[in-house]
C-alpha positions, 0 to 999 in steps of 0.5 A, a space after each residue: 078637675 073632675 067631673 061626671 064622677 062614678 063610684 064602682 065596687 069591685 072585689 074590695 076596691 072602691 073606683 073612681 070614675 070621672 071625666 077631666 080636661 076640655 073635650 073641644 081641646 082633645 084632652 077631655 078623657 075617662 080618669 080612674 083612681 081607687 081605694 079601699 074604703 070610701 073614706 080613703 083617699 083614691 089615688 092613681 097607679 103610683 099612689 099619688 091623690 085624685 084630690 091632688 089632680 092625679 088619676 090614671 087616663 084610661 079612655 082618651 081619644 086622639 088628634 082627627 078621631 072620628 070619636 073624640 071627648 069620651 066622658 061622663 060616664 054613667 051606668 057602670 055594670 056587671 053582665 052575668 058572666 061577670 064582664 063589666 061595661 060603662 056607658 058614656 058619650 063622646 062627640 062624632 065629626 062626621 056628625 056635626 063639627 064642634 061649634 063652640 055655643 052650638 049644637 053638639 050631639 054626643 052619641 051614647 057608647 057602651 064599651 067593655 072595661 077591662 081589668 089588668 092583674 093588678 085590678 087596675 080598669 082599662 079599655 082595650 083600645 083605650 079611645 073610643 069604639 
């Protein structure tokens, strides 16, 4: 299941960025798929359909990371120099540990999206920084 989606056009591709997983279990991550037209099916790198639950994981935390559960990507924009950035949030273990049904602060992050030779987005470290 996906949530917190965002559409972004780059070149001849439409990219669908989304959040997936459970933030309090270490599986919450930012994923992406793409399609040539908005009316086409969005797929992962292997051609599997997002509507069937497949997507490329591009940003995730690891067990024990200070910042965990990256997601709910917001605005994606290109700078005047052509670099692409995404706004999202994470939990911060040093602010407060996760508390079911409690206050869980989620700081704002701004991180550059990189693009590989095949036009797929990725983050340099693959995790929040």
